[in-house]
Structure formats: C-alpha cells, structure tokens
ZAFIMAR-784623 format. One record per residue (C-alpha): residue in one letter; z, y, x. Coordinates in steps of 0.25 Angstrom, whole numbers, plus 2048, in hexadecimal, padded with zeros to 3 digits. Layout:
residues N
+------+-----+-----+-----+
: code :   z :   y :   x :
+------+-----+-----+-----+
:    A :   Z :   Y :   X :
...
+------+-----+-----+-----+
END
This chain:
residues 198
+------+-----+-----+-----+
: code :   z :   y :   x :
+------+-----+-----+-----+
:    M : 64B : 071 : 9EB :
:    L : 649 : 081 : 9ED :
:    K : 650 : 08B : 9E7 :
:    I : 64C : 09A : 9E7 :
:    E : 656 : 0A4 : 9E5 :
:    T : 657 : 0B3 : 9E5 :
:    V : 664 : 0BC : 9E8 :
:    T : 664 : 0CC : 9E9 :
:    G : 66B : 0D5 : 9F1 :
:    A : 67A : 0D0 : 9F6 :
:    G : 679 : 0C3 : 9EF :
:    A : 670 : 0BF : 9FB :
:    V : 67C : 0C0 : A03 :
:    P : 681 : 0B1 : A04 :
:    H : 671 : 0AE : A09 :
:    L : 66F : 0B9 : A12 :
:    D : 672 : 0AE : A1F :
:    A : 669 : 0A4 : A19 :
:    V : 65D : 0AE : A18 :
:    A : 661 : 0B5 : A26 :
:    A : 660 : 0A7 : A2C :
:    L : 652 : 0A5 : A24 :
:    R : 64D : 0B3 : A2B :
:    I : 651 : 0AF : A38 :
:    G : 64B : 0A2 : A37 :
:    V : 63E : 0A4 : A30 :
:    F : 63A : 0B1 : A37 :
:    R : 63D : 0AC : A44 :
:    D : 62D : 0A5 : A42 :
:    W : 622 : 0AC : A44 :
:    P : 61F : 0B8 : A40 :
:    Y : 62E : 0BE : A40 :
:    L : 633 : 0B8 : A4D :
:    Y : 641 : 0BD : A49 :
:    D : 64B : 0B9 : A52 :
:    G : 655 : 0BC : A47 :
:    D : 664 : 0BE : A47 :
:    A : 66E : 0BE : A3D :
:    D : 675 : 0CD : A40 :
:    Y : 666 : 0D2 : A3B :
:    E : 664 : 0C8 : A30 :
:    A : 673 : 0CE : A2A :
:    Q : 66D : 0DD : A2C :
:    Y : 65E : 0DA : A26 :
:    L : 664 : 0D2 : A19 :
:    A : 66F : 0DB : A17 :
:    T : 664 : 0E5 : A13 :
:    Y : 660 : 0DB : A07 :
:    T : 66E : 0D8 : A02 :
:    R : 672 : 0E7 : A01 :
:    S : 666 : 0E9 : 9F8 :
:    P : 66A : 0E4 : 9EA :
:    R : 65B : 0E3 : 9E7 :
:    S : 657 : 0DA : 9F1 :
:    L : 653 : 0CC : 9F0 :
:    F : 656 : 0BF : 9F7 :
:    V : 64D : 0B3 : 9F3 :
:    L : 653 : 0A7 : 9F8 :
:    V : 64D : 099 : 9FB :
:    F : 657 : 08D : 9F8 :
:    D : 656 : 07E : 9FE :
:    G : 662 : 07A : 9F9 :
:    D : 66C : 084 : 9FF :
:    A : 664 : 088 : A0B :
:    V : 65C : 094 : A0A :
:    V : 64E : 092 : A10 :
:    G : 648 : 09F : A0B :
:    A : 64B : 0AC : A08 :
:    S : 644 : 0B9 : A04 :
:    T : 649 : 0C7 : A02 :
:    A : 643 : 0D4 : 9FC :
:    L : 64B : 0E2 : 9F8 :
:    P : 645 : 0F0 : 9F4 :
:    L : 63F : 0F7 : A00 :
:    A : 64A : 102 : 9FE :
:    D : 654 : 0F9 : A01 :
:    E : 64E : 0F5 : A0E :
:    T : 650 : 0FA : A1B :
:    D : 648 : 106 : A22 :
:    A : 640 : 0FE : A2A :
:    F : 63B : 0F8 : A1E :
:    R : 63A : 105 : A15 :
:    Q : 636 : 10F : A1F :
:    P : 626 : 10A : A20 :
:    F : 625 : 10C : A10 :
:    A : 62C : 119 : A0F :
:    A : 623 : 11E : A1C :
:    R : 616 : 11C : A14 :
:    G : 61B : 122 : A07 :
:    L : 61F : 115 : 9FF :
:    D : 62D : 115 : 9F6 :
:    V : 635 : 10B : 9FC :
:    D : 63B : 10B : 9ED :
:    D : 62E : 104 : 9E9 :
:    V : 62E : 0FA : 9F3 :
:    F : 635 : 0EA : 9F2 :
:    Y : 637 : 0E5 : A00 :
:    F : 637 : 0D7 : A04 :
:    G : 63E : 0D1 : A10 :
:    E : 63A : 0C4 : A13 :
:    S : 638 : 0B7 : A10 :
:    V : 63B : 0AA : A19 :
:    L : 63B : 09D : A16 :
:    L : 63D : 091 : A1D :
:    P : 631 : 08A : A21 :
:    A : 633 : 07C : A1B :
:    Y : 633 : 084 : A0D :
:    R : 627 : 08C : A0E :
:    G : 61A : 089 : A06 :
:    R : 622 : 087 : 9FA :
:    G : 61F : 095 : 9F3 :
:    L : 62C : 09C : 9F8 :
:    G : 623 : 0A7 : 9FE :
:    H : 61F : 0AA : 9F0 :
:    A : 62D : 0A8 : 9EA :
:    F : 632 : 0B2 : 9F4 :
:    F : 628 : 0BE : 9F0 :
:    D : 628 : 0BA : 9E1 :
:    R : 636 : 0BB : 9DF :
:    R : 638 : 0C8 : 9E8 :
:    E : 62C : 0CE : 9E1 :
:    A : 634 : 0CB : 9D3 :
:    H : 640 : 0D2 : 9D9 :
:    A : 63A : 0DE : 9DC :
:    R : 632 : 0DF : 9CD :
:    E : 640 : 0DA : 9C7 :
:    L : 647 : 0E6 : 9CE :
:    G : 63D : 0F0 : 9CB :
:    G : 637 : 0FD : 9D1 :
:    F : 630 : 0F6 : 9DB :
:    R : 621 : 0F8 : 9DE :
:    T : 61F : 0F1 : 9EA :
:    T : 623 : 0E5 : 9F1 :
:    A : 622 : 0E5 : A00 :
:    F : 626 : 0DD : A0D :
:    C : 623 : 0DE : A1B :
:    A : 61F : 0D3 : A26 :
:    V : 61E : 0D3 : A34 :
:    Q : 610 : 0D6 : A3C :
:    R : 60D : 0CD : A47 :
:    D : 600 : 0CE : A52 :
:    A : 5F6 : 0C4 : A4D :
:    D : 5F6 : 0BF : A5C :
:    D : 604 : 0BE : A5E :
:    A : 606 : 0B2 : A66 :
:    R : 613 : 0AD : A5E :
:    R : 60A : 0AB : A51 :
:    P : 60C : 09D : A4E :
:    P : 5FF : 096 : A4D :
:    G : 5F8 : 094 : A3F :
:    H : 603 : 09F : A39 :
:    R : 5FF : 0A5 : A2C :
:    D : 604 : 0B1 : A29 :
:    N : 60A : 0B5 : A1A :
:    D : 600 : 0C0 : A18 :
:    A : 5F8 : 0B7 : A0D :
:    F : 603 : 0B3 : A07 :
:    W : 608 : 0C2 : A05 :
:    T : 5FB : 0C8 : A02 :
:    K : 5FA : 0BC : 9F6 :
:    R : 605 : 0C2 : 9F2 :
:    G : 600 : 0D0 : 9EF :
:    Y : 606 : 0D6 : 9FD :
:    A : 5FD : 0E0 : A04 :
:    R : 600 : 0E2 : A14 :
:    R : 602 : 0F0 : A16 :
:    D : 5FF : 0F3 : A25 :
:    D : 603 : 100 : A23 :
:    L : 611 : 0FD : A1F :
:    A : 61C : 0F7 : A2A :
:    C : 627 : 0F6 : A30 :
:    E : 62E : 0F3 : A3D :
:    L : 639 : 0EA : A3F :
:    P : 63F : 0E5 : A4C :
:    W : 645 : 0D7 : A4D :
:    N : 647 : 0CD : A58 :
:    E : 63C : 0C4 : A5A :
:    V : 63D : 0B5 : A61 :
:    D : 63D : 0B7 : A6F :
:    R : 63A : 0C5 : A6E :
:    G : 645 : 0CE : A6B :
:    E : 645 : 0D9 : A61 :
:    Q : 638 : 0DD : A5E :
:    P : 631 : 0E8 : A55 :
:    H : 628 : 0E2 : A49 :
:    R : 61F : 0E8 : A40 :
:    L : 61F : 0E4 : A31 :
:    T : 616 : 0E8 : A28 :
:    F : 617 : 0E7 : A1B :
:    W : 611 : 0E1 : A0D :
:    L : 612 : 0E7 : 9FF :
:    R : 60E : 0E4 : 9F2 :
:    D : 60D : 0EA : 9E4 :
:    L : 618 : 0E3 : 9DD :
:    E : 612 : 0E3 : 9CF :
:    S : 606 : 0DD : 9D5 :
:    R : 607 : 0CD : 9D4 :
:    P : 601 : 0C4 : 9E0 :
+------+-----+-----+-----+
END
C-alpha cells in the first residue's frame, strides 16, 4: 500500500538522504546519465530546505521512500535557473518552479506522475501570487547512440498536462556523466499558466 506525503522547507531534512539516493539512482539512466555524488546532492537539496515555501512530495512503500518530487518559488532557486527568465524580462516572482520527479521503475505506471504535478500545482495555488509553473528538462540529440531502443520521452505527458516547451528559454548546467566525467548540458524550460487546467 503506497502512501503519499507532503512536507515543506526544513521539514524535508529527515528524508534528504533517501531523496538524494533516488536522484542518483534514477538520473543515472537515460537521458540524464548522471554519475551522482552525495556532496553535490547535499548542496542541491539544501536550496529546497532553505525555502519555507518549497514542497517535497514523497511516496512511501512502508517506511521506504520510493518516489519524490520537489518544487519551490523560482525566486528561491539558484541563479542558474533564475537568470534565463530575468534575461527575457520575465518576472521570477511570478514563477513557481518544479525541480524533479524521481520514481523507482517498479512503481511507474500507477498515476504517481500525475499526483506529483497535481500536488505541486495545488501548492503553488495555495501559496498565491504565482502566474506560471515551470520546469526544465535536458535536451539530447535524437541520434545519440546512448539512447535506449524504444525509449519514449515525456513530452506527450507534459503537453497533456498543459505545458509548452520554450526553446527560447534554457539554462546550462554541468554534471558528471557516466563514463565521461563533467559535461555541460542544455536544459529547456516548459511553462504553463497556473490558472489553466489540463
């Protein structure tokens, strides 16, 4: 029996090791190919625990955290995520930013992806003052030889949720790739009007 819980800000601290382990495990696969480490995870997740308006959506199977999704006001994010919006004259205070959704493979296909979006969007509405929700996703070449056969991107799912890809809005982040070391990566933002419903 799966259980979904939400915590905010520093309330997530007891679960950070589990969320970090999920991120390292799930993002090791295509398309992120992330060769994660605990030090980076601690720095990354600290941004969320410092924001009292952040949200962690956690999926438990018993006592084990098997899925997690994060969000926070874009104004509370690091400059790497804020700058592309500011450079295009978009007010970062209007945007509620979704970090990631990570879920162990055995638990996929049960509607938890929708639950992650539903709860983060609801949180943004409850906080008030936000016009837009946004997230970003890594871009990979269509002919990248590392793409698994038959892999399906999440684009159709995100589009059905009401999100539109903004090719003019992107950030660049470095991370260690499996077998390649540190590499730069372009991540494109997807946006939707918070008041519209999928």
